[in-house]
N, C-alpha and C positions, 0 to 999 in steps of 0.2 A: 504494500500500500504506500502511495506517495501522496502527501498533502500539498496543497498549492495555495499561496497567498500572494497578494499584489501590493506594491507600493507605487503610488502615482507620483511621478516626478514631472512637474509641469512648468512650462514657460508661457509667455503670452500667446504664442502661435502654435505651440505643440505640447502634447501631453504623452509621455512615454511611460509605460508601466514596467516596473522591475518585478519580475516573477521570482518567487522563492519556492523551490521544490524540496520538500522533505523526502529524503531517501531512506527507506526502511531496510537498509542493509548495513552491516558492520564492516568497516574497512579501516586500514591505517590512513593517516592524513594524506600521504602521497597517493595511495590508491583512490581515495575519495576525490582528490584533485583531478586525477586522470579520468575518473568516471564523469565528473562534472564537465570537464573540457571536451570530452568526446560526445556527450549526450545533451549538454546544455550550453553554458558559457564558461563558468568557473565556480569554484567554491564561493559561498556567500560572502559578500562585501557589505559592511555596515557603515553608512555615511552619517547617520544621525539617529535620534531617539525614535523617529517614526519608523525607520528601517528596523530598529531594534524591536519595537512592538510587533511589527509584522512577522519577524522571525519567531518571536515567542508564540504567536498564534499558530504558525505552521507546525511548530514542534508539539505544542499541546494537542493539536489535532491528531498527531500520530501516537500520542500517549507515551512519548519518550522525552527525557530531559537532557541527557548527556549527548551533545552533538558537536561535530567538528564545524568550525567556521573557517573562512579562508585567510586567517591571520597567522603569519609565520615570522619567527625571529630571524633577522638577516645580519645582525651584528650585536655588539655589546649594547643592550638595552634599546635596540632599534627593531621595530616591528613594521611589517609591510603586508599589504593584502596580496593574495595570490595573483590578482589581476595586474599587479604592478603599481597600484595606487598607494600613496602614502597613507598611513593610519592616522588620520586627523581626529577622528572620533574614537574614544576608548571607553570601555565599560567594565574594567577589571573589578573582580570581587575584592573585598578587604584582604590585604596581605598578598595580593596577586599583582603581577606575576612573581613567582618565587625566584625565577632567574635560572633555574637548572635546565628547563626544557624549552623546546623550540617551536612548538605548535600550540594553537589555542582552541579550546572547546568552550561551548556555552552550557551553563547549568542554571536553570531558572532565570535566564536573562542576563546573568553575569558571567564574566569570562575567567577562565583558569588556564594556566599553561600546563601542558601535559606532554609526555614523550610521544613523538610523532609515530612511533611504532604501535601505539595502543589502538585497539579496535573500537570504533564508535560509529553510531549513525551520523548522518551529515546533511547539510543543506546546500543546494546548488542555486546559483543565480542564473537567469537567462536574460542578459541585457540586450538581446536582439542583434548584437554586432559580433562579428568574428573576423579576425585577421587570418588570411590564407597566406602562409609563408611559401608560396610558389612564385617564381618569376615569370609572369605572362604579359603579353601586350594588353592594351586596354580592351580591345575587342575580345581577346581570349578570356580575360578576367570577367567581362560582362557575361559571356556565354557560360563560364564556370558557375558564377553566382546564380544565374537563372536556372541552370540544370540541377544544382545541388542545394540551393537555399532559396532566396527570394530574388534579390537583385543586388547590383553594386549599390553601396550606401549613398543615399541622398541626404545632404546636410542642410536642411532648410530652417534650422533654429539654433540658437546658442546652446540649448540643452543637448541637442544631438552632436554638435561640435565638441562639447565637453566629453561626451561618451566616446567619440572618435579619438580624442586626445588620450583617454584612458587606455584604449585597446591598442592604439598604434605603436605603443612602446614595445610591443612584442615583435614588431616587424624586423626583418633581416635586411631590408633595403632602406636607403636614405629617404626615399619618398614612396608613398603607397597610393595606388589608384583609388579614386572616388568615382561615383557615377555621374561625373561632370564632363560634358562634351561641348566642343565649339562648332557652331554651324557657320561656315563661310558664306552660305547663301543668305542666311538671315542676319549674319554678323552679331550673333548673340551666343552666350553660354546658356546651357539648359541642363537640367537633371534628367536622367533616363527614366525616372519614375513619373515624370510629367510635371513636377513643380517648377515654377519659375525661380530664378536665382534672386530672391529678395534679400535674405540674410547672406552676407559675404564675409570671407576671412582671408582675402588674398594677401600674399607677401608683396612688398613693394615691387613694382615693375611687372607684375603678373595680372592676368585677367583684363588687360586693356584692349582698346580698339586696334592696337598694333598687330594683333593676331591676324588681321586681314592682309597684312603685308607679307605674310609668310605662306609658302606653298605647302608646308607640312601640316597634315591633319593633327590637331592638338586636342588633348584631353586634360582633365584636372586631377591633380594628386595632392596629398597632404604630406608635409614633412614629418618624418618619424622622430626627429629630434628638434632641439631649439624651441622656437615659438610654435611649432606645429601649425604653420600657416599653409594656405593653398598655393600651389604653383602650377604653371602651365608646362606640359611636357609633350614631346612628339608621341603619338599614340602607339608607335612601334617600339618604344622603350619597354623593357621587361622589368616589371616591379611586382612586389607583393600587393595585395589588395584587400579591401574590406567588404564583406558581404553582409547584407541585412538578412535576418533569420525570422522564421515564424515565431 
């Protein structure tokens, strides 16, 4: 049995639901991480108290209390989410973390460090985005996403851009394809999902009308490092890419 809860993360123009999936299987932290990444997105990330309350609901629905979350110790007193996000919100129980162990579990809504080799139930996130670490042209990436997921990601709000920034850290290329394409006929950039490009996050010198002066067909990518802004690249470049998921 798997229980499911939702946390709505909304901006003015877009509302994206973070889904929490309680997994009624006992695995080590690493095994749980692998399961979540293969079947959902990653082990659960907790950004705020609202997230925390939703996690507690999903666990209570399953009748279990001891569950892995995606928090792992990366250095001396430094903790990071499995997704690569910094741990800005923390909810340690009194006296925790003890400092001996490198993985975190949740018990009655509070967190405890625990040996990563322990077997526990766990909670997965599905944040709707996944980085594909294969180097494909833009057209190949578009075909891959549509055959295996939903589409190349469209970033039409600041909220979605923030999610892109969180997942793009896993990429192995300096830039990562988005579902952004340039039409020489119309002289406009457009999203493959059909939305117009209202929200924009171009790096300086990119996304301008000068695209018309070039004979190369161009598409949009996001930088995987630095400010993670959008850049214009020849669509024949081979890059990692981000798919949107169900």
